[in-house]
N, C-alpha and C positions, 0 to 999 in steps of 0.2 A: 306302770311306771310310778304312779302315785303311791301304791303300796310299798314299792321298793324305797321310795323317798322317805316314807313314814318310818319304815324299819331302820333306814340308815340314820335318820335323825335320832331315833330312840337309842340306837347303839352308841352314837357319839356323845350326845348331850342330854338325852331324855326327850320325851315327846312335847314338852312345854305346857302341857295341860295342868290344871289345878289338881291337887291330890284327890279331891272329892268329885272330879269330873266323871261322868258316866263312861266316857270312852278312854279314860286314862290307861296308858300302858304301864303296868306295874314295874317299878324299878327293881323289884326283887326277881322278876321273871326275865326281863331284858335289862341287864345292868349297864347303865351308861358309863362309858369309859372316863368321861370328865370327872365324875364324882365317885368312882369305884374306890375301894379301900386302898390304903397306901401300899399294901402288899402287891397290888397289881398296877395301880396308877399313881406314880410319884408326883406330888404336887410341887411345882417349881414357881416361886414368886419372882416377879420382875419388879424390883424395888426402885421407886422414883420419888423425887421430891414433889410436894404439893404444887399443882399447876405446871408440871413439866411439859415441855413441848412434845409434839409428835416425833420429832427427830431424836430427842433425848430418850423417849420411850422405846423407839426402834433400836437405838444403839444398846440400851440396857437389855432389851429382849435378845439380841444376838449374843451378848455376853452371857446372859443367863442360860441360854440354850447350849452354848458351847461348853460352859462349865458343868452343866448338869448332864451332858451327854453320857458321861461315864456311868451314870445311874441307870441308863437304859440297858436292859438285859433281854430284850425281845429278839425275835427272829430277824436276821438279815438287816437290810437298810430300810428304815421306816419312812413314812410319809408325814409331812407337816400339814395338818389341817388348820386353816385359819380364815380370816375374813379378807375381803377385798381392801378394806381400809388399812389393815395391818400390812398387807402385802405392798400396797402403794407406798406407805411410809418407809418400808424397808428398801424399796427400789429407788426412792428419792434421796437416800443418804448420799452425801458428798464428802470428799476429803477437804483439806484446808484450802485448796486452790480451785474448788468448784467442780472437780471431776466426779462423775458418778462412781460410787464404790462397786456397784454391781450392774453390769450391762444387760443382764438377762435374768429371768427367773431361775434358770439352771445354774448360773454362777452363784446366785444367792443360796440355792439348795445345796450346792457343794460346800459353801462356807458354813452352813448350818449342819452339815453332815447328814443330810437326808436325801432320799432318792428323788423326791418330788415335793412340790408345794401345791396343795389343792385348796381352793377357796370354797367356803360353805356359807351360803346366805343365812341359814337359821342361826349361825353363831353370832350374827351382828347384834350387839347389845346384850348378849346372854351373860347372866351372872350365875355363879355356882356357890353352893354351900357344901362343905365337906368336913371330914374329920381327919386331923393330922396324925402323923406317926405317934405323937404323944397323947392322942385321944382328946385333942382340943377341937371344938367345933368352930370353924371359920365360916362366916356367913356373907353372902352377897358380894363376892369378889368378881370383877369383870374377867371373863374368860378370854384369853388372847389366842390360844391355840392348843392343839393336841398333837403330840408326836407318837405315832403308833404304826405297827405293821398289822393290818387287819387279819393276816394269817394266824395271829395269836388270839383272835376272837372267834369263839365257836358258837354257831347258831344251829339249834336242833329243833326237831318237832316229833311228836308222837303220831300215831295213826290218824288223829284228828287234825293234823297240821296242814291238810291240803287247802288250797285257796278256793273259797266259795264266793259266788257272786249272787246277790239277791236284788230284785227290783220290784217296786210296788207303787201303786198310785195312792197318794195321800189326799183324800177328799177335803180334809180340813185346811190344807194349804194349796189345793188345786195344782199339784205338781207331782211329777214322778220322783221317787227317791231311790237311790242306788246304794248298795252296801257291798263292800269287798272285805272279807275277813279271813284270818288265818290264825292258827295257834302255834306259837313257837317260844323258845327261850334262848337266851344267849348271855355269854360272859367271857371276859378274858380268862385264859387258862394257864398263862405263863407268868410267874412272878416278875414284877418290875418291867412289864412289857409295854408300858405307856408313860408318857410324861404329859401331865396336864399343866399348862402354863397360864398363870393368872397375874393380873396387875395388882401390885401392892403399893398404893400411893400414900405417902405420909400425910398425916392430918394437919400438920403445921409446918 
């Protein structure tokens, strides 16, 4: 399960380790959907004023997703991967007389034109750096969510890709150490098959 979680995180947003970390999963071998090239992962900004409230951000997020949905060219109905905080703000939205706009997660998913909404803890506080369609580098933008059908992401392995488990006693630390490893690669294979949604907050 831990290995599957590690691979899932690497596929969605990268493994989170520093580039020079010994255990870093190369983003050229397993390409994170959030920061993949514009040809595969369209970057969608949620533009808000500086100091905007959670409700304002949630409303602008819904508008941005609905407007950008036409850019999605992936297979079937995708899934929206986001955080618990973002989902909570979306579900707390009310109309002018205090009625909840969405009574369930499924109602919200229908409004966003996605099959399901899945929360991912590793996305909490995650920031992305990416290159735009005009080849401009945009750095450290808060990631709000990813819309993708993972059927469009291919994971493969050569003959050395089987899962191996190792264990040994480390006398220096007086403890057993366990290692699970595999060799694989992965990337989106269909153009414009993901939408990476990030927060663009005005500076003034």
